PAVEXLO-10186 format. One record per residue (C-alpha): x, y, z. Coordinates in steps of 0.001 Angstrom, whole numbers, padded with zeros to 6 digits, always signed. Each point is the difference from the previous one (the first is absolute). Layout:
XYZ/...
END
This chain:
-000256-000078-000225/+001383+003690-000825/-000553+003477+001573/-001301+002173-002287/-000558+003445+000162/-002564+001637-002494/-000876+004260+000043/-002708+000711-001210/+000164+003720+001678/-000223+002067-003546/-002817-001453-001168/-003878+001828+000999/-001156-003219+001521/+003029-001722+001961/-002019-003312+001114/+000278-002443-002272/-000837-004371+000563/+002651-002884-001090/-002953-002556-000698/+002158-003008+000421/+000876+001061+003263/-004071+001090+001648/-002520+001619-000681/+000749+003658+002945/+000959+003467-001640/+003944+000631+000595/+000859+003359+000268/+003313+000656-001739/+000096+004173+001086/+002751-000246+002249/+001425-003234-001813/-001088-003507+000196/+002505-002622+001302/-001808-003578-000844/+001375-003921+000035/-000150-001873-002965/+000952-003385-001363/+001507-000125-003582/-002884+000496-003078/-002152+002284-001545/-002311+002364+001577/-003018+002344-000774/+000598+003977+000869/-003867+001014+000392/-001430+003266+000982/-002918-001075+001934/-002623+000064-002076/-003539+001852-001250/-002324-001629-002160/+001345+000702-002335/+003453+000720+000240/+002641-002635-001040/+003667+002416+000565/+002303-003311+000651/+003707-001737-001587/+001649-002502+001242/+003467-000646+001573/+002804-002742+001190/+001789-000920+002927/+003210-002032-001404/+001783-002334+001372/+002624+001439+001421/-002747+002819+001470/-000173+002696-002424/-002680+002075-002065/-001024-000618-003505/-002323+001178-002498/-000878+000326-002991/+002992+002962-001674/-004018+001924-001777/-000787+000924+003442/+003392+001721+000329/-002421+003409-000425/-000770-000370+003414/+001672-002652+002155/+003585+000699+001178/+001837-002917+002410/+001244-002648-002601/+002777-002529+001118/-000999+001854+003940/-001933-000526+002457/-002067+003553-000181/-003321-000500-002016/-000297+003477-000584/-003095+001139-002200/+000037+002949-001048/-003338+000463-002258/-000665+002560-003099/-000572+002897+001166/-003214+002560-001956/-001430+002777+000392/-003979+001492+000347/-000562+003607-000278/-003530+000047+001821/+000166+004282-000094/-001703-000862-004069/-002435-002086+001856/-003983+001706+000829/+000203-002736+002885/+002110-002256+002459/+001318-003862-000876/-000262-003295+002098/+002511-001724-001590/-000009-003468+000413/+003650-001679+000279/+000055-002400+002988/-001799-000455+003723/-000578+003341+000609/-002049+002718-002278/+001767+003437-000281/-001342+002736-000181/+001849+001932-003951/-001055+004082+001058/-000487+002280-003018/+001864+002518+001000/+003728-001291-000062/+002156-002687-001964/+000024-003475+001483/+002717-002163-000534/-000563-004126+000334/+002877-002657-000365/-001097-003021-000783/+001063-003277-001458/-001277-001379-003629/-003470-002050+000106/-003570+000756-000795/-003740+001735+000791/+001507+002610+002218/-002983+002726-000257/-000649+003524+000704/-003829+000703+000475/-002107+003676+000915/+000268+000279+003582/-003993+000607+000876/
END
């Protein structure tokens, strides 16, 4: 078993799941320390009804983190024991809207007000959504 760290502190939603080890949410804001056997694992954002945001990573036989090169744009830590999930940042300018927006993209809903610029940092996925506030 290898002790690894997962850092999600730069994401808008810092909680995640690794279904292969359980269904409890893991908080990565202050770097989560987890013991994992060599093998393949799934990093998953907490799911709303239609949110599908996840990726696979591996713990090698020598206890190092590995993941697909296609994920290099939003992950770092290959060959180490710390997986850093940087995500991708998008900006939403609420100043041009006639109403506030509710952003659905994790366990909680965030209100994006129409009076400012908002920064969201997310991992690739489908089902992220916005809706007008009542």
